[in-house]
C-alpha positions as CSV (number, residue, x, y, z in Angstrom):
1,X,-84.2,-6.3,85.5
2,X,-84.9,-9.6,87.4
3,X,-81.7,-11.5,87.9
4,X,-82.4,-15.2,85.8
5,X,-78.9,-16.5,87.0
6,X,-79.3,-20.1,88.3
7,X,-77.9,-21.4,91.3
8,X,-74.2,-22.8,91.1
9,X,-75.6,-25.5,93.1
10,X,-78.4,-26.4,90.7
11,X,-77.5,-29.2,88.5
12,X,-77.2,-29.3,84.8
13,X,-79.1,-32.5,83.2
14,X,-80.0,-33.9,79.9
15,X,-82.8,-32.0,79.6
16,X,-81.5,-29.0,80.0
17,X,-79.5,-30.0,76.8
18,X,-82.7,-31.2,74.8
19,X,-84.6,-28.2,75.6
20,X,-81.9,-25.7,73.5
21,X,-83.0,-28.0,70.7
22,X,-86.5,-26.5,70.9
23,X,-88.1,-30.3,70.6
24,X,-91.4,-29.6,69.7
25,X,-90.4,-27.1,67.2
26,X,-87.9,-30.1,65.4
27,X,-90.7,-32.5,66.1
28,X,-93.1,-30.9,63.9
29,X,-89.5,-29.6,61.4
30,X,-89.6,-33.5,61.0
31,X,-92.9,-34.2,60.2
32,X,-93.0,-32.1,57.1
33,X,-89.6,-33.7,56.3
34,X,-90.4,-37.7,57.2
35,X,-93.8,-36.5,54.9
36,X,-91.2,-35.2,52.3
37,X,-89.4,-38.7,52.3
38,X,-92.6,-40.8,51.5
39,X,-94.0,-38.2,48.5
40,X,-90.7,-38.7,46.9
41,X,-91.8,-42.4,46.5
42,X,-94.4,-44.7,45.7
43,X,-93.5,-47.4,47.8
44,X,-91.8,-47.4,51.2
45,X,-88.8,-45.2,51.9
46,X,-86.0,-47.5,52.8
47,X,-85.5,-48.1,56.6
48,X,-81.9,-46.7,56.1
49,X,-82.3,-43.1,54.5
50,X,-85.8,-43.1,56.7
51,X,-83.7,-43.5,60.2
52,X,-80.4,-41.8,59.3
53,X,-82.2,-38.8,56.7
54,X,-84.6,-38.0,60.1
55,X,-81.3,-37.7,62.5
56,X,-79.5,-36.0,60.7
57,X,-82.1,-33.6,59.5
58,X,-82.9,-33.5,63.8
59,X,-79.2,-33.0,64.5
60,X,-79.6,-29.1,61.9
61,X,-82.4,-28.4,63.4
62,X,-81.6,-28.7,66.8
63,X,-78.0,-27.5,66.1
64,X,-79.9,-23.9,64.4
65,X,-81.9,-23.9,67.9
66,X,-78.9,-23.7,69.6
67,X,-77.4,-21.2,68.4
68,X,-80.6,-19.0,68.8
69,X,-80.4,-19.8,72.3
70,X,-76.9,-18.2,72.1
71,X,-77.4,-15.7,70.3
72,X,-80.7,-14.3,71.8
73,X,-79.6,-14.6,75.3
74,X,-79.9,-11.3,76.6
75,X,-83.8,-11.1,74.7
76,X,-85.0,-14.2,76.3
77,X,-84.4,-12.9,79.9
78,X,-86.7,-10.4,78.5
79,X,-89.4,-12.4,77.6
80,X,-91.5,-14.3,79.8
81,X,-92.0,-17.0,77.1
82,X,-88.5,-17.7,77.0
83,X,-87.1,-16.1,80.6
84,X,-86.3,-19.6,82.1
85,X,-84.5,-21.3,79.0
86,X,-80.9,-22.9,79.9
87,X,-78.9,-20.1,78.6
88,X,-81.1,-17.0,79.5
89,X,-80.7,-18.3,83.0
90,X,-77.0,-19.3,83.2
91,X,-77.7,-23.3,83.6
92,X,-75.7,-23.6,80.5
93,X,-73.0,-21.5,79.8
94,X,-72.7,-19.9,76.0
95,X,-69.2,-21.8,75.7
96,X,-70.6,-25.1,76.2
97,X,-73.7,-24.3,74.2
98,X,-71.8,-23.7,70.9
99,X,-70.1,-26.8,71.4
100,X,-73.5,-28.7,71.6
101,X,-74.4,-26.9,68.6
102,X,-71.7,-27.6,66.7
103,X,-71.2,-31.0,67.4
104,X,-75.3,-31.5,66.2
105,X,-74.3,-29.1,63.4
106,X,-71.1,-31.4,61.6
107,X,-72.5,-34.6,62.8
108,X,-75.6,-33.7,60.7
109,X,-73.9,-32.6,57.5
110,X,-71.3,-35.8,58.1
111,X,-74.2,-38.2,58.4
112,X,-75.6,-36.2,55.3
113,X,-73.1,-36.3,53.0
114,X,-72.0,-39.6,53.4
115,X,-75.0,-41.7,53.9
116,X,-77.7,-40.2,52.2
117,X,-76.2,-37.8,49.7
118,X,-74.5,-34.5,48.9
119,X,-77.4,-32.4,47.9
120,X,-79.6,-33.2,51.1
121,X,-75.9,-32.5,52.8
122,X,-75.5,-29.3,51.2
123,X,-79.3,-27.8,51.3
124,X,-79.3,-28.7,54.9
125,X,-75.9,-26.8,55.1
126,X,-78.1,-23.6,53.7
127,X,-80.8,-23.9,55.7
128,X,-78.8,-24.1,59.0
129,X,-76.7,-20.7,58.0
130,X,-80.2,-19.1,57.0
131,X,-81.7,-19.7,60.4
132,X,-78.9,-19.9,62.6
133,X,-77.2,-16.5,61.5
134,X,-79.0,-14.8,58.4
135,X,-82.2,-14.8,60.3
136,X,-81.2,-14.8,63.5
137,X,-78.1,-12.9,63.9
138,X,-79.1,-10.0,61.5
139,X,-82.7,-10.8,59.9
140,X,-84.8,-10.8,63.3
141,X,-83.1,-7.1,64.4
142,X,-83.1,-5.6,61.2
143,X,-86.3,-5.6,59.6
144,X,-89.8,-6.3,60.3
145,X,-90.1,-8.9,56.9
146,X,-87.8,-10.8,58.9
147,X,-90.3,-13.6,59.0
148,X,-90.7,-13.2,55.5
149,X,-87.6,-13.0,54.2
150,X,-85.9,-15.9,57.2
151,X,-89.2,-17.9,56.6
152,X,-87.0,-19.2,53.6
153,X,-84.9,-21.4,55.6
154,X,-87.2,-22.8,58.0
155,X,-89.4,-24.4,55.3
156,X,-86.9,-26.7,53.6
157,X,-87.3,-29.1,55.7
158,X,-89.9,-31.3,53.2
159,X,-87.9,-30.4,50.2
160,X,-84.6,-32.3,52.5
161,X,-86.8,-34.8,53.0
162,X,-87.6,-35.2,49.4
163,X,-83.8,-35.1,48.0
164,X,-82.7,-37.5,50.9
165,X,-84.9,-40.0,48.5
166,X,-84.6,-39.0,45.1
167,X,-81.8,-36.4,45.2
168,X,-79.1,-38.9,44.4
169,X,-78.8,-37.4,40.8
170,X,-78.5,-33.9,42.1
171,X,-81.8,-33.0,40.7
172,X,-84.4,-30.9,42.5
173,X,-88.0,-32.1,42.0
174,X,-90.3,-29.1,41.1
175,X,-93.5,-31.2,43.7
176,X,-90.2,-30.8,46.7
177,X,-90.3,-26.9,46.0
178,X,-94.5,-26.5,46.2
179,X,-94.1,-28.2,49.6
180,X,-91.4,-25.7,50.1
181,X,-93.7,-23.0,49.1
182,X,-96.6,-23.6,51.4
183,X,-94.3,-23.6,54.5
184,X,-93.0,-20.5,53.5
185,X,-96.3,-18.9,52.4
186,X,-97.5,-20.2,56.3
187,X,-94.6,-18.5,58.3
188,X,-95.5,-15.0,58.1
189,X,-100.2,-16.0,59.4
190,X,-98.2,-18.2,61.9
191,X,-95.9,-16.3,63.5
192,X,-97.3,-13.0,63.2
193,X,-100.1,-14.2,65.5
194,X,-97.8,-15.0,68.3
195,X,-96.0,-11.9,67.7
196,X,-99.2,-10.0,68.4
197,X,-100.2,-11.8,71.3
198,X,-96.3,-11.0,72.8
199,X,-95.9,-7.1,71.1
200,X,-95.6,-5.8,74.1
201,X,-92.5,-7.9,75.4
202,X,-90.7,-7.7,71.7
203,X,-91.2,-4.2,72.3
204,X,-89.5,-4.4,75.4
205,X,-87.1,-6.3,74.0
206,X,-86.2,-3.8,71.0
207,X,-87.4,-6.7,68.5
208,X,-88.5,-4.8,65.2
209,X,-91.7,-7.7,65.1
210,X,-94.7,-6.3,62.4
211,X,-96.6,-5.5,65.3
212,X,-94.3,-3.5,67.2
213,X,-93.3,-1.4,63.9
214,X,-96.8,-1.3,61.8
215,X,-99.2,-1.9,64.5
216,X,-101.8,-5.0,65.5
217,X,-104.4,-3.7,63.4
218,X,-101.7,-3.7,60.3
219,X,-100.6,-7.1,61.4
220,X,-104.1,-8.6,61.3
221,X,-104.2,-8.0,58.2
222,X,-101.8,-9.0,56.9
223,X,-102.3,-12.1,58.2
224,X,-105.7,-12.6,56.5
225,X,-103.9,-11.7,53.4
226,X,-101.5,-14.3,54.0
227,X,-103.7,-16.3,55.1
228,X,-105.5,-16.7,51.7
229,X,-101.8,-16.8,49.8
230,X,-101.4,-19.7,51.7
231,X,-105.2,-21.6,50.5
232,X,-103.9,-20.6,47.0
233,X,-101.1,-21.6,47.5
234,X,-102.1,-24.8,49.2
235,X,-104.4,-26.0,46.1
236,X,-100.8,-26.1,43.9
237,X,-100.3,-29.8,44.6
238,X,-103.8,-30.4,43.5
239,X,-103.6,-28.4,40.7
240,X,-100.5,-29.9,39.6
241,X,-101.6,-33.9,39.7
242,X,-99.2,-34.4,42.5
243,X,-102.5,-35.0,45.1
244,X,-105.5,-35.8,44.7
245,X,-109.1,-35.4,46.0
246,X,-108.3,-36.5,49.3
247,X,-106.0,-33.8,50.0
248,X,-107.8,-30.9,48.0
249,X,-111.0,-31.7,50.1
250,X,-108.5,-31.8,53.1
251,X,-106.6,-28.3,52.0
252,X,-109.6,-26.4,51.6
253,X,-111.2,-27.4,54.7
254,X,-108.3,-26.7,56.9
255,X,-107.3,-23.2,54.4
256,X,-110.8,-21.9,55.1
257,X,-110.8,-22.8,59.0
258,X,-107.8,-21.0,59.4
259,X,-109.0,-17.9,57.2
260,X,-111.6,-17.9,60.0
261,X,-109.6,-18.0,62.5
262,X,-107.5,-14.6,61.4
263,X,-111.0,-13.2,60.8
264,X,-111.8,-13.8,63.8
265,X,-108.8,-12.1,65.1
266,X,-109.3,-9.0,63.1
267,X,-112.7,-8.2,64.3
268,X,-111.6,-9.3,68.2
269,X,-109.7,-7.2,70.0
270,X,-109.4,-10.3,72.6
271,X,-105.6,-11.4,72.9
272,X,-106.9,-15.0,73.2
273,X,-107.2,-15.3,69.9
274,X,-104.1,-14.2,68.7
275,X,-103.0,-16.8,70.8
276,X,-105.7,-19.2,69.5
277,X,-105.1,-18.3,65.8
278,X,-101.3,-19.3,66.6
279,X,-102.0,-22.8,67.7
280,X,-104.4,-23.7,65.1
281,X,-101.9,-23.0,62.7
282,X,-99.4,-25.5,64.2
283,X,-102.5,-28.0,63.7
284,X,-103.6,-26.8,60.2
285,X,-99.5,-27.6,59.0
286,X,-99.8,-30.8,60.8
287,X,-103.1,-31.9,59.1
288,X,-102.2,-30.7,55.9
289,X,-99.0,-32.9,55.6
290,X,-100.4,-35.9,56.8
291,X,-103.5,-35.5,54.0
292,X,-100.3,-35.1,51.2
293,X,-99.0,-38.5,53.1
294,X,-102.6,-40.4,52.9
295,X,-103.8,-38.9,49.5
296,X,-100.6,-40.2,48.2
297,X,-100.9,-44.1,49.1
298,X,-105.1,-43.8,48.5
299,X,-105.3,-41.3,45.8
300,X,-106.0,-44.0,43.7
């Protein structure tokens, strides 16, 4: 195995700590959370709630990501996609990474509890524990359904955004749960497309991702079935009168394009199509939430 340890002379910078938080992933999480905030009110989200809740949710997501770096250090050294991560290379040692994760997580929970509301803090705590410990430490290595079961913790950001605005009475609005459902159903086809592309690396790292345990063809079929389910889940905001025609048209078009990608993936042996499907899935989720936001303010 190649020695990935960085020379001691290479200084650690703030960019290395930023990389630990998986900023691109956190950005997508925050977009869904912020949209959840706006959907919870007919008007403008109060600026203090918007800023504090966004920072708090971002800190929690970043803290969970840092734990993922620490727990997966050995795996990361094996996989090309992750071999240059700061903990994997030794540029940031585990102790400092754990301290950083603790600082982010505790700051997040205190911020949300005292400046937003206890419900949002509690749900954030469950999401943090679900991803950082239940998924990363156990499910990821225990079952090929890891991303399905563990996907719930990654699906709650829009719920956190919603309760940050509307959760002072301790209630959870059913429409907020529809947003969770959409991301929950979206997660398997999104991540399994990447897992197909990285199948050999997951096998080398002994991670039981679905393409490793059940084969690529079975995984492609599963991606199609989940995408069909996602299209139906995407209709629920319209069917429950949460959203209007702008969202309905957007959701339908985006869903059919996603389905086209998955069918193309099923019928082709070219690995690049798996990565194309993965990339489109990110755009799909982003555009779905943009459509929800636009529809919210212009559907009348």
